[in-house]
KEKE-3310 file (N, C-alpha, C; in steps of 0.2 Angstrom, whole numbers, plus 5000, padded with zeros to 4 digits):
npx = (5365:5372:5378:5367:5359:5345:5329:5315:5302:5291:5281:5274:5280:5293:5298:5299:5308:5320:5322:5326:5338:5347:5350:5346:5351:5344:5331:5313:5304:5290:5280:5291:5292:5297:5309:5318:5322:5329:5339:5346:5350:5359:5358:5357:5364:5370:5372:5360:5362:5353:5338:5322:5309:5292:5280:5274:5268:5255:5238:5238:5232:5218:5202:5191:5176:5174:5170:5166:5176:5185:5196:5211:5223:5241:5248:5239:5235:5237:5229:5219:5213:5209:5199:5190:5174:5168:5176:5174:5161:5158:5170:5175:5185:5197:5197:5199:5211:5220:5218:5224:5238:5252:5254:5244:5252:5261:5252:5247:5257:5262:5259:5247:5253:5267:5265:5263:5275:5285:5300:5306:5304:5314:5325:5339:5341:5339:5349:5358:5371:5381:5383:5393:5396:5392:5379:5378:5366:5355:5345:5351:5360:5370:5375:5367:5350:5349:5340:5335:5343:5344:5336:5320:5308:5298:5296:5293:5280:5275:5279:5292:5308:5324:5324:5316:5309:5294:5280:5277:5266:5250:5239:5241:5236:5222:5219:5222:5212:5202:5204:5213:5222:5237:5243:5257:5269:5280:5293:5291:5278:5262:5258:5248:5247:5242:5239:5242:5252:5262:5272:5287:5299:5311:5309:5299:5288:5292:5301:5316:5315:5301:5286:5273:5257:5243:5230:5218:5202:5189:5173:5162:5147:5139:5133:5142:5151:5164:5180:5194:5207:5220:5235:5246:5260:5261:5249:5244:5255:5264:5270:5261:5260:5253:5240:5223:5212:5195:5182:5166:5150:5134:5119:5103:5106:5117:5134:5139:5150:5168:5182:5198:5212:5229:5241:5258:5263:5270:5281:5272:5255:5244:5232:5219:5214:5210:5204:5194:5186:5180:5170:5160:5143:5139:5133:5139:5145:5151:5158:5161:5169:5180:5185:5188:5198:5208:5211:5216:5228:5235:5246:5256:5273:5283:5297:5311:5307:5294:5282:5271:5264:5255:5244:5240:5236:5226:5216:5213:5208:5196:5189:5187:5179:5167:5164:5157:5145)
npy = (4900:4900:4886:4878:4871:4861:4859:4850:4854:4847:4850:4865:4868:4862:4869:4882:4879:4875:4888:4895:4887:4890:4903:4915:4913:4906:4904:4904:4895:4895:4897:4902:4912:4925:4923:4914:4923:4933:4925:4921:4933:4937:4947:4948:4953:4943:4927:4914:4899:4889:4883:4882:4872:4875:4872:4860:4858:4852:4857:4872:4878:4886:4893:4900:4904:4907:4907:4921:4926:4928:4917:4914:4903:4903:4897:4897:4897:4911:4910:4902:4910:4920:4914:4909:4905:4910:4922:4929:4932:4938:4944:4953:4963:4956:4945:4952:4959:4948:4942:4952:4951:4949:4935:4922:4910:4913:4916:4903:4897:4905:4911:4917:4921:4922:4933:4943:4944:4946:4953:4970:4979:4989:4996:4999:4991:4979:4977:4967:4957:4952:4961:4973:4972:4971:4981:4992:4997:5007:4997:4985:4986:4995:5012:5025:5028:5025:5029:5042:5052:5048:5039:5040:5037:5027:5026:5029:5040:5043:5040:5035:5031:5031:5020:5020:5012:5004:4995:4980:4972:4967:4961:4965:4978:4977:4969:4977:4987:4979:4978:4968:4955:4947:4931:4926:4913:4905:4895:4899:4902:4910:4925:4940:4952:4968:4969:4981:4986:4977:4980:4989:5003:4996:4983:4970:4964:4951:4941:4932:4915:4915:4913:4916:4910:4912:4922:4934:4941:4952:4946:4951:4961:4960:4971:4979:4989:4985:4989:4987:4995:4997:5005:5002:5002:4992:4981:4964:4963:4970:4977:4987:5005:5014:5009:5006:5002:5001:5000:5002:5007:5011:5018:5023:5032:5038:5038:5026:5019:5019:5014:5016:5011:5014:5009:5005:5017:5019:5011:5001:4996:5010:5016:5028:5039:5052:5054:5044:5048:5060:5056:5050:5050:5057:5058:5048:5056:5066:5077:5073:5062:5069:5077:5068:5061:5071:5073:5061:5061:5071:5070:5067:5067:5069:5063:5068:5064:5058:5065:5064:5053:5056:5063:5052:5043:5051:5051:5038:5035:5043:5038:5025:5027:5033:5022:5015:5021)
npz = (5088:5105:5115:5127:5142:5140:5148:5151:5160:5171:5180:5188:5200:5198:5188:5194:5204:5197:5191:5202:5206:5196:5198:5192:5179:5170:5158:5155:5143:5132:5120:5113:5103:5105:5114:5107:5096:5104:5109:5097:5092:5102:5112:5126:5142:5148:5143:5144:5154:5155:5147:5151:5147:5148:5141:5141:5153:5162:5163:5162:5152:5149:5148:5158:5167:5184:5201:5201:5193:5178:5172:5165:5159:5160:5149:5139:5122:5111:5099:5103:5113:5104:5097:5107:5112:5124:5127:5115:5116:5129:5133:5123:5120:5124:5116:5103:5105:5107:5094:5086:5087:5078:5067:5060:5061:5072:5082:5084:5092:5101:5118:5131:5143:5139:5130:5139:5146:5137:5129:5127:5112:5108:5097:5100:5111:5106:5096:5086:5092:5084:5074:5073:5087:5104:5111:5123:5136:5147:5151:5150:5160:5161:5157:5148:5142:5126:5117:5121:5116:5103:5090:5093:5089:5091:5104:5122:5128:5139:5157:5155:5162:5165:5156:5140:5133:5126:5132:5123:5123:5117:5124:5137:5137:5134:5145:5156:5155:5159:5172:5175:5184:5188:5193:5201:5204:5215:5223:5236:5237:5232:5224:5219:5207:5199:5182:5176:5185:5184:5175:5173:5171:5169:5166:5173:5186:5190:5201:5205:5202:5200:5191:5179:5183:5181:5174:5179:5178:5184:5184:5171:5170:5159:5152:5147:5135:5124:5117:5106:5099:5087:5081:5068:5057:5047:5042:5046:5054:5062:5078:5089:5086:5093:5104:5110:5123:5128:5140:5143:5151:5148:5154:5153:5144:5148:5153:5165:5169:5165:5157:5152:5143:5138:5126:5121:5123:5134:5148:5152:5151:5152:5162:5161:5172:5172:5160:5160:5172:5168:5159:5166:5170:5158:5142:5129:5118:5103:5109:5122:5120:5113:5123:5133:5127:5126:5139:5143:5137:5143:5151:5144:5139:5127:5118:5107:5094:5094:5096:5088:5092:5101:5095:5088:5098:5104:5094:5093:5106:5105:5095:5100:5111:5104:5097:5106:5108)
capx = (5364:5377:5375:5364:5356:5338:5326:5308:5299:5285:5276:5276:5285:5299:5300:5302:5314:5325:5324:5330:5344:5352:5351:5345:5355:5340:5325:5308:5302:5284:5280:5297:5293:5302:5315:5323:5325:5333:5345:5350:5353:5364:5357:5356:5370:5373:5368:5357:5365:5348:5332:5317:5303:5286:5274:5271:5266:5248:5233:5239:5229:5211:5198:5184:5173:5174:5170:5165:5181:5187:5202:5215:5230:5247:5250:5234:5238:5234:5224:5213:5210:5206:5193:5186:5167:5167:5179:5171:5154:5158:5176:5177:5191:5202:5198:5201:5218:5223:5218:5228:5245:5256:5251:5241:5257:5264:5247:5246:5262:5263:5255:5245:5258:5272:5264:5264:5282:5290:5305:5304:5307:5318:5331:5345:5342:5339:5354:5362:5378:5385:5384:5396:5397:5387:5377:5376:5361:5352:5341:5356:5363:5375:5375:5361:5345:5352:5334:5334:5346:5344:5330:5316:5301:5293:5298:5288:5279:5273:5282:5299:5313:5330:5323:5310:5306:5287:5278:5274:5260:5243:5235:5242:5232:5215:5218:5222:5205:5197:5206:5215:5227:5241:5245:5264:5270:5287:5293:5289:5270:5259:5256:5245:5249:5238:5242:5245:5258:5267:5277:5291:5303:5317:5307:5293:5288:5294:5307:5320:5311:5294:5283:5266:5253:5236:5228:5211:5198:5183:5167:5158:5139:5136:5131:5148:5153:5171:5183:5201:5210:5228:5238:5252:5263:5260:5244:5243:5261:5268:5269:5258:5263:5248:5234:5219:5206:5190:5176:5161:5144:5129:5112:5098:5109:5123:5140:5140:5157:5172:5189:5202:5219:5233:5246:5263:5265:5274:5284:5267:5248:5242:5225:5218:5209:5207:5199:5188:5182:5175:5164:5154:5137:5138:5132:5146:5145:5158:5161:5164:5175:5186:5187:5191:5205:5213:5213:5220:5235:5237:5252:5262:5280:5286:5304:5312:5304:5288:5276:5266:5260:5250:5239:5237:5232:5220:5211:5211:5203:5190:5186:5185:5173:5162:5161:5153:5138)
capy = (4901:4896:4880:4879:4865:4861:4855:4849:4855:4843:4854:4872:4868:4860:4875:4887:4877:4876:4895:4897:4884:4893:4909:4920:4911:4902:4907:4900:4894:4892:4897:4904:4917:4930:4920:4912:4929:4936:4921:4921:4940:4938:4954:4948:4955:4937:4922:4909:4893:4884:4885:4878:4872:4874:4872:4854:4857:4851:4861:4879:4881:4886:4900:4898:4908:4903:4911:4928:4928:4925:4914:4912:4900:4907:4893:4897:4900:4917:4908:4899:4916:4924:4910:4907:4908:4914:4928:4933:4934:4941:4948:4954:4966:4952:4941:4956:4960:4942:4942:4957:4949:4945:4931:4915:4905:4915:4915:4896:4894:4910:4910:4923:4923:4924:4939:4948:4944:4947:4958:4976:4979:4994:4993:4999:4985:4972:4977:4961:4957:4950:4967:4979:4971:4971:4988:4993:5003:5006:4991:4980:4987:5000:5017:5029:5025:5027:5032:5048:5057:5045:5038:5038:5038:5022:5025:5031:5047:5043:5035:5033:5033:5027:5016:5023:5007:5003:4988:4978:4967:4969:4958:4969:4984:4974:4966:4983:4990:4975:4977:4961:4953:4941:4926:4924:4908:4903:4890:4903:4903:4914:4932:4943:4959:4970:4969:4988:4987:4971:4982:4995:5005:4992:4976:4968:4962:4944:4940:4926:4909:4916:4912:4918:4904:4913:4929:4934:4947:4952:4944:4957:4960:4959:4977:4983:4989:4984:4991:4987:4998:4997:5008:4999:5004:4987:4976:4964:4960:4975:4979:4994:5012:5015:5005:5008:4997:5004:4996:5007:5005:5016:5017:5029:5037:5041:5033:5025:5017:5020:5012:5018:5009:5015:5004:5007:5024:5019:5005:4997:4999:5016:5018:5036:5040:5058:5053:5040:5051:5065:5053:5047:5055:5061:5054:5047:5059:5068:5082:5070:5058:5073:5080:5062:5060:5076:5072:5054:5062:5077:5069:5065:5071:5066:5064:5073:5062:5054:5068:5062:5047:5059:5064:5046:5041:5055:5049:5031:5036:5046:5033:5019:5030:5034:5015:5012:5024)
capz = (5095:5109:5118:5133:5144:5139:5153:5151:5167:5171:5185:5190:5205:5196:5184:5199:5208:5192:5190:5208:5206:5191:5200:5187:5173:5166:5155:5153:5136:5131:5113:5111:5098:5107:5117:5102:5093:5108:5109:5091:5091:5107:5115:5133:5145:5150:5139:5149:5155:5154:5145:5154:5143:5152:5137:5142:5160:5161:5167:5162:5146:5150:5149:5161:5172:5190:5207:5200:5189:5172:5173:5159:5161:5157:5143:5134:5116:5108:5094:5107:5116:5099:5095:5112:5112:5130:5126:5110:5118:5135:5134:5116:5120:5125:5109:5098:5107:5105:5086:5083:5088:5073:5061:5063:5063:5078:5087:5086:5097:5107:5124:5134:5148:5135:5127:5144:5148:5131:5130:5123:5105:5106:5092:5103:5116:5102:5091:5086:5094:5078:5070:5076:5094:5109:5112:5130:5137:5154:5152:5151:5167:5161:5152:5147:5137:5120:5113:5123:5111:5097:5086:5098:5086:5093:5112:5127:5129:5146:5161:5154:5167:5164:5150:5137:5128:5128:5133:5117:5124:5116:5129:5143:5136:5135:5152:5160:5154:5162:5179:5176:5189:5187:5198:5201:5208:5216:5229:5242:5237:5226:5225:5214:5205:5194:5175:5175:5190:5183:5171:5176:5165:5168:5166:5176:5193:5192:5205:5204:5204:5199:5184:5179:5183:5179:5173:5181:5177:5187:5179:5168:5171:5152:5149:5145:5128:5124:5110:5106:5093:5087:5075:5066:5050:5042:5045:5053:5057:5066:5085:5089:5087:5099:5105:5115:5125:5132:5142:5145:5153:5147:5156:5152:5139:5152:5155:5172:5171:5160:5158:5146:5144:5132:5125:5117:5125:5141:5149:5153:5149:5156:5163:5161:5177:5171:5154:5163:5176:5165:5155:5170:5170:5152:5136:5125:5111:5101:5113:5128:5117:5112:5130:5137:5123:5128:5146:5143:5135:5146:5155:5139:5138:5121:5116:5102:5088:5095:5098:5084:5095:5105:5091:5086:5104:5105:5089:5095:5112:5103:5090:5104:5114:5100:5095:5112:5108)
cpx = (5370:5373:5372:5361:5348:5334:5319:5305:5292:5279:5279:5281:5292:5302:5303:5308:5321:5327:5328:5337:5349:5353:5351:5348:5351:5334:5320:5306:5295:5283:5286:5298:5297:5309:5320:5326:5330:5340:5349:5353:5359:5364:5357:5363:5374:5369:5366:5361:5360:5342:5327:5311:5297:5280:5271:5268:5258:5244:5234:5236:5222:5209:5192:5182:5172:5174:5170:5171:5182:5194:5205:5222:5235:5249:5244:5236:5234:5228:5218:5210:5206:5199:5189:5179:5166:5170:5176:5164:5154:5164:5179:5184:5197:5203:5201:5209:5222:5224:5223:5236:5247:5252:5248:5246:5260:5258:5246:5251:5263:5257:5253:5251:5265:5271:5265:5271:5287:5294:5303:5307:5311:5324:5338:5346:5342:5344:5358:5369:5383:5387:5387:5398:5391:5385:5374:5371:5359:5349:5345:5361:5369:5374:5368:5356:5347:5346:5333:5337:5347:5338:5325:5308:5296:5293:5292:5287:5276:5277:5289:5304:5319:5330:5317:5307:5299:5285:5275:5268:5253:5238:5235:5237:5224:5214:5218:5215:5200:5199:5209:5221:5231:5243:5252:5265:5278:5287:5291:5281:5268:5258:5252:5247:5244:5242:5246:5251:5263:5273:5281:5296:5309:5315:5300:5294:5290:5301:5310:5316:5304:5292:5276:5262:5246:5235:5220:5208:5191:5177:5163:5151:5136:5133:5136:5149:5161:5174:5191:5203:5217:5230:5245:5254:5261:5254:5245:5249:5264:5266:5265:5262:5259:5242:5230:5213:5201:5185:5172:5154:5139:5122:5108:5101:5115:5128:5140:5146:5161:5179:5193:5210:5223:5239:5251:5265:5269:5277:5278:5260:5247:5234:5224:5213:5206:5202:5193:5183:5177:5170:5158:5149:5135:5136:5138:5145:5152:5161:5164:5170:5181:5189:5191:5198:5210:5216:5218:5227:5238:5244:5258:5267:5284:5294:5305:5308:5298:5282:5270:5261:5255:5244:5235:5233:5226:5214:5209:5206:5196:5186:5183:5179:5167:5159:5157:5146:5133)
cpy = (4897:4890:4882:4872:4866:4857:4855:4849:4851:4846:4861:4872:4866:4866:4880:4885:4877:4883:4897:4894:4887:4900:4915:4919:4906:4906:4902:4900:4891:4892:4898:4909:4923:4928:4918:4918:4932:4932:4921:4928:4941:4945:4954:4950:4948:4931:4916:4902:4887:4887:4880:4878:4870:4873:4865:4853:4857:4856:4869:4882:4881:4893:4898:4904:4904:4908:4919:4931:4925:4923:4911:4909:4903:4903:4893:4900:4906:4915:4905:4905:4920:4921:4908:4910:4912:4921:4932:4935:4939:4946:4950:4958:4962:4948:4946:4958:4954:4941:4947:4956:4946:4942:4925:4910:4907:4914:4908:4893:4899:4910:4917:4926:4925:4931:4945:4949:4945:4953:4964:4975:4985:4992:4994:4993:4979:4972:4971:4961:4955:4955:4972:4978:4973:4979:4988:4998:5002:5000:4985:4981:4992:5005:5020:5025:5029:5031:5039:5053:5054:5045:5035:5038:5033:5022:5029:5038:5048:5038:5033:5036:5028:5023:5019:5018:5006:4996:4986:4974:4970:4967:4962:4975:4982:4972:4972:4986:4986:4974:4970:4961:4947:4937:4924:4919:4906:4898:4893:4904:4907:4921:4935:4950:4961:4970:4976:4989:4981:4974:4988:4997:5000:4985:4975:4966:4955:4944:4933:4920:4909:4915:4914:4911:4906:4920:4929:4941:4947:4951:4950:4955:4959:4965:4981:4983:4989:4986:4990:4990:4998:5000:5005:5002:4999:4983:4970:4962:4964:4975:4986:5000:5015:5011:5007:5003:5001:4999:5001:5004:5011:5014:5023:5034:5040:5036:5032:5022:5017:5018:5013:5016:5011:5011:5007:5014:5024:5012:4999:5000:5005:5017:5025:5037:5047:5057:5049:5044:5056:5062:5051:5053:5058:5056:5053:5050:5062:5073:5078:5066:5063:5075:5074:5061:5065:5075:5066:5056:5068:5076:5067:5069:5067:5067:5068:5071:5058:5058:5067:5057:5050:5060:5057:5043:5044:5052:5042:5031:5038:5041:5027:5021:5030:5027:5012:5016:5019)
cpz = (5099:5112:5125:5135:5143:5144:5152:5158:5166:5176:5186:5195:5203:5192:5188:5202:5203:5191:5196:5208:5201:5193:5195:5180:5169:5163:5154:5146:5135:5123:5110:5105:5099:5110:5112:5098:5097:5109:5103:5090:5097:5110:5122:5136:5147:5147:5145:5149:5153:5151:5147:5151:5148:5148:5138:5149:5159:5165:5167:5156:5146:5150:5152:5166:5179:5196:5206:5196:5183:5173:5167:5161:5157:5150:5138:5128:5114:5103:5098:5110:5110:5097:5100:5112:5118:5129:5121:5112:5124:5136:5127:5116:5120:5118:5104:5099:5105:5097:5083:5083:5081:5068:5064:5065:5070:5084:5089:5090:5102:5112:5127:5139:5144:5132:5132:5146:5143:5132:5125:5116:5103:5102:5095:5107:5111:5096:5091:5088:5089:5073:5073:5084:5098:5111:5119:5131:5145:5155:5153:5157:5167:5156:5152:5143:5131:5116:5115:5118:5104:5093:5090:5095:5089:5101:5116:5127:5136:5151:5160:5160:5167:5157:5147:5132:5131:5128:5126:5117:5122:5121:5135:5143:5138:5143:5157:5160:5158:5170:5180:5181:5186:5193:5197:5206:5209:5221:5235:5242:5231:5229:5219:5213:5199:5187:5174:5179:5188:5179:5175:5170:5164:5167:5168:5183:5195:5196:5203:5206:5203:5192:5184:5178:5179:5178:5175:5180:5181:5182:5177:5169:5164:5149:5146:5138:5128:5117:5111:5099:5093:5080:5074:5059:5045:5046:5042:5057:5062:5074:5084:5090:5093:5099:5111:5117:5129:5134:5146:5147:5152:5149:5156:5148:5142:5154:5163:5174:5164:5162:5151:5147:5137:5132:5120:5118:5131:5142:5151:5151:5154:5156:5164:5166:5175:5165:5156:5167:5173:5160:5159:5171:5164:5147:5132:5118:5109:5105:5119:5126:5116:5119:5134:5133:5125:5135:5147:5141:5138:5149:5150:5139:5133:5121:5110:5095:5088:5097:5094:5087:5099:5101:5089:5092:5105:5100:5091:5101:5109:5099:5095:5108:5110:5097:5100:5112:5106)
residu = (MET:ARG:SER:PHE:THR:HIS:ILE:ASN:ALA:ARG:THR:ILE:GLY:GLU:ALA:CYS:LEU:LEU:LEU:GLY:ARG:TYR:ARG:GLY:LYS:ALA:ARG:LEU:ASN:ALA:GLY:GLY:THR:ASP:LEU:LEU:THR:VAL:LEU:LYS:ALA:GLU:ILE:LEU:PRO:GLU:TYR:PRO:GLN:ALA:ILE:ILE:ASN:VAL:LYS:ASN:ILE:PRO:GLY:LEU:ASP:TYR:ILE:ILE:GLU:ASP:GLY:GLY:LEU:LEU:ARG:ILE:GLY:ALA:LEU:THR:LEU:LEU:SER:ASP:ALA:ALA:ARG:SER:PRO:LEU:LEU:ARG:GLU:ARG:TYR:GLY:VAL:LEU:ALA:GLU:ALA:ALA:HIS:SER:VAL:ALA:THR:PRO:GLN:ILE:ARG:ASN:VAL:ALA:THR:VAL:GLY:GLY:ASN:LEU:CYS:GLN:ASN:VAL:ARG:CYS:TRP:TYR:TYR:ARG:TYR:PRO:GLY:GLN:ILE:GLY:GLY:PHE:MET:GLN:CYS:ALA:ARG:LYS:GLY:SER:GLY:PRO:CYS:LEU:ALA:VAL:ARG:GLY:ASP:ASN:ARG:TYR:HIS:ALA:ILE:MET:GLY:GLY:LYS:LYS:CYS:PHE:ALA:VAL:CYS:PRO:SER:ASP:MET:ALA:VAL:ALA:LEU:ALA:ALA:LEU:ASP:GLY:ARG:MET:THR:LEU:ILE:SER:PRO:LYS:GLY:GLU:ARG:THR:VAL:SER:VAL:ALA:ASP:PHE:PHE:ASN:PRO:MET:GLY:ASN:ALA:LEU:LYS:ARG:GLY:GLU:MET:VAL:ARG:GLU:ILE:THR:VAL:PRO:GLN:LEU:LYS:GLY:GLN:GLU:LYS:GLN:VAL:PHE:LEU:LYS:PHE:THR:LEU:ARG:LYS:PRO:VAL:ASP:PHE:ALA:ILE:VAL:SER:VAL:ALA:THR:VAL:THR:THR:VAL:GLN:GLY:GLY:LEU:CYS:THR:ASP:ALA:ARG:ILE:ALA:LEU:GLY:ALA:VAL:ALA:PRO:GLY:PRO:VAL:ARG:SER:GLY:LYS:GLY:GLU:ALA:MET:LEU:ILE:GLY:ARG:PRO:LEU:ASP:GLU:GLU:ALA:ALA:LEU:GLN:SER:ALA:GLU:LEU:ALA:LEU:SER:ASP:ALA:ARG:PRO:LEU:SER:LYS:ASN:ALA:TYR:LYS:ILE:GLU:ILE:ALA:LYS:THR:LEU:VAL:LYS:ARG:ALA:ILE:LEU:HIS:CYS:CYS)
# end
């Protein structure tokens, strides 16, 4: 790696001020499982002048219910989320998503906030600068998305625009199904954004000087059934080819509430309004699950080599719904 200034931030305010002071030429580091890989491969258009360590900022690693909300601090470790008695008992889809990430060694250092903010895994974007030189692309600020005419087997089948890399975060999918929101903080104050809207084809909603402070979820009533499913080539190490999170409520044999979120198919997690709506007022049987799955993928527009992801996604949606029966 190249040389950079390393700064240990003692507070959120100090971290945000430092981000602003370096005018976009500094990066935050918590677990570092993604950042260090990016730095070693030298894939960024501009190498950061400073790395700001935030993992020692106190009070940002918690999982609590308060004021009608589930609150998760941005520095909460994925391993703690996977083992949390509260999440396992009441928010199982989050615990399963956290447990599905990588390996125990990585989960022991990776954070929930870092999982949401990690960089995309597109092999064109991540092509190491030491091998054949720096590879330019739309996401790096110049040129087309190289996946459109290249090897796009793991790229977006929905929502791609300029860049077709998919969101790699498992936690984002589960949080989207739970109507999760993220609290972003900067020297100018705080703002909230839904997890589903945090992502865009060219990155995320973070502005200069901002960092993630907290993730919140409306408190569940306790009647919901939750499922997280993830298809990978190698288990359990790989990132998802497709993932699905569902949260459903059944009363009197009929579905009264349904939420379906798709992962690894778009620049961010995708809530399927069509698939959700058709389940309401119906029993969660084979026919309903099949129809919901078809509707959930009805807007898919695959590239040349990734149409197979549609069928995998349909299968996962169907299985997730039937698991809720």
